C-alpha positions in Angstrom: 141.8 -2.3 50.6 139.2 -4.9 49.6 140.9 -7.9 47.9 138.9 -8.4 44.8 139.4 -11.1 42.1 138.1 -12.0 38.7 137.3 -15.6 37.9 137.0 -16.7 34.2 135.9 -20.2 33.4 134.7 -22.2 30.4 134.9 -25.5 28.8 138.3 -26.2 27.1 138.3 -24.4 23.7 135.6 -21.9 24.5 138.0 -18.9 24.3 138.6 -18.0 28.0 142.4 -17.7 27.5 142.0 -15.4 24.5 139.6 -13.2 26.4 141.9 -13.2 29.5 144.9 -12.2 27.3 143.0 -9.4 25.7 142.0 -7.9 29.1 145.5 -8.4 30.7 147.2 -6.5 27.7 144.7 -3.6 28.0 144.4 -3.2 31.8 147.5 -2.9 34.0 145.5 -3.3 37.2 144.8 -7.0 36.3 147.4 -9.7 36.8 147.2 -13.3 35.6 147.0 -15.8 38.4 149.4 -18.6 37.4 147.9 -22.0 38.1 149.9 -25.1 39.1 149.6 -28.3 37.1 151.0 -31.8 36.9 150.7 -31.8 33.1 153.8 -31.6 30.8 155.0 -28.4 29.2 153.6 -27.8 25.7 155.3 -25.9 22.9 156.7 -22.6 24.0 155.2 -22.6 27.5 157.4 -21.6 30.4 157.4 -22.7 34.0 156.4 -19.8 36.3 154.9 -17.9 33.4 152.2 -20.1 31.8 151.9 -22.5 34.7 153.9 -23.7 37.7 154.7 -27.2 36.4 154.9 -29.6 39.3 155.6 -33.3 39.6 152.6 -35.3 41.0 154.4 -35.9 44.3 155.0 -32.1 44.8 151.4 -31.3 43.9 150.1 -33.9 46.4 152.5 -32.5 49.1 150.9 -29.0 48.6 147.4 -30.5 48.9 148.5 -32.0 52.2 149.9 -28.6 53.3 146.6 -27.0 52.3 148.6 -24.6 50.0 145.8 -24.5 47.4 142.8 -22.2 47.3 141.3 -24.8 44.9 142.5 -27.9 43.0 141.0 -30.5 40.8 142.0 -33.6 38.8 140.7 -32.0 35.6 141.7 -35.0 33.4 142.6 -38.5 34.4 145.9 -38.2 36.3 146.3 -34.4 35.6 145.9 -32.0 38.4 145.4 -28.2 38.3 145.2 -25.8 41.2 145.4 -22.2 42.4 148.1 -21.6 45.0 147.2 -19.3 47.9 150.6 -17.7 47.6 149.9 -16.7 44.0 146.9 -14.6 45.0 149.0 -13.0 47.8 151.8 -12.2 45.3 149.3 -10.3 43.1 147.5 -8.5 45.9 150.8 -7.5 47.4 151.7 -5.9 44.1 148.5 -3.8 44.3 146.8 -5.7 41.5 143.6 -7.7 41.0 144.1 -11.5 40.3 142.5 -12.8 37.2 141.9 -16.6 37.5 141.6 -18.6 34.3 140.4 -21.9 35.8 138.2 -24.9 35.3 134.5 -24.9 36.1 134.6 -26.9 39.4 137.5 -24.9 40.7 135.7 -21.6 39.8 132.6 -22.6 41.7 134.8 -23.4 44.7 136.7 -20.1 44.6 133.6 -17.9 44.1 132.0 -19.5 47.2 135.1 -18.4 49.3 135.1 -14.8 47.9 131.4 -14.0 47.7 130.9 -10.3 47.2 134.6 -9.7 46.4 134.8 -11.8 43.2 133.2 -11.6 39.8 132.7 -15.0 38.1 132.4 -15.2 34.3 131.4 -18.2 32.3 132.5 -18.2 28.7 130.0 -20.2 26.6 130.9 -21.6 23.1 128.3 -21.1 20.4 127.7 -24.9 20.5 129.5 -28.2 21.0 130.3 -28.7 17.3 132.1 -25.3 17.2 134.0 -26.3 20.3 135.1 -29.6 18.8 136.4 -27.7 15.7 138.3 -25.2 17.9 139.9 -28.0 19.9 140.8 -30.1 16.8 142.4 -27.0 15.1 144.9 -26.7 18.0 146.6 -29.9 16.8 147.4 -31.0 20.3 144.7 -33.7 20.8 144.4 -37.3 19.8 140.9 -38.5 18.7 140.4 -40.0 22.2 141.6 -36.9 24.1 139.5 -34.7 21.8 136.4 -36.8 22.6 137.2 -36.7 26.3 137.4 -32.9 26.2 134.1 -32.6 24.2 132.3 -34.8 26.6 133.6 -32.9 29.6 132.6 -29.6 27.9 129.0 -30.8 27.5 128.9 -31.6 31.2 130.5 -28.3 32.2 128.0 -26.3 30.2 125.3 -27.6 32.7 127.0 -25.4 35.4 126.9 -22.1 33.7 124.0 -20.9 35.8 126.3 -21.0 38.9 128.2 -17.9 37.7 127.6 -14.2 37.9 127.6 -13.6 34.2 127.5 -15.8 31.1 129.2 -14.5 27.9 128.5 -16.2 24.6 131.7 -16.4 22.6 130.5 -16.7 19.0 132.6 -13.7 17.8 135.8 -13.3 19.9 136.0 -9.5 19.5 132.4 -9.1 20.7 132.9 -11.4 23.6 136.0 -9.4 24.7 134.1 -6.1 24.7 131.2 -7.6 26.6 133.6 -9.0 29.2 135.4 -5.7 29.4 132.1 -3.8 30.1 131.2 -6.3 32.8 134.6 -5.8 34.5 134.2 -2.0 34.3 130.9 -2.2 36.1 132.4 -4.5 38.8 135.8 -2.7 39.4 134.8 0.9 38.9 137.5 3.6 38.8 140.5 1.3 39.3 139.7 -0.3 35.9 141.6 2.1 33.6 143.2 1.3 30.2 147.0 1.1 29.7 148.3 4.3 28.1 
């Protein structure tokens, strides 16, 4: 069996997590690839469900052991990465991993899985809309908000590296467009939950 995977990336606040959740709820063949991070748990998040929350020392040890498919320092002092064991866990369950990861990590993964991966870039309508979405979360300081907005503007310059770009101006429309692209890529294994 060919080991396929789906990569969804976007600037923070563009809606990739909302689109990912929509697809995971509807299609049982897809399985969320849980990323590892050194950031602190927020709100109702759970270790091993939302992320594998690691101390910086543990994360660095895994880098040394080459345990990551990809990893990045996404924000100053905060690392994110995809563990190779996470993809194996999903493939061994007979499912297709769905990676919701940052732009640089997504480029790195798609290079390793050319032909067997589908990479999707979720584009916000514009930077102002993105700033409003990020501010409405209530989790950012003015400084961290500006950092994310600046990073988003930079990440948008990489959208041409991906297989498909989906404009998320209306979430429902973006979900359906993403769904149709996945149907084309995955074929008959992509069936809805009953």
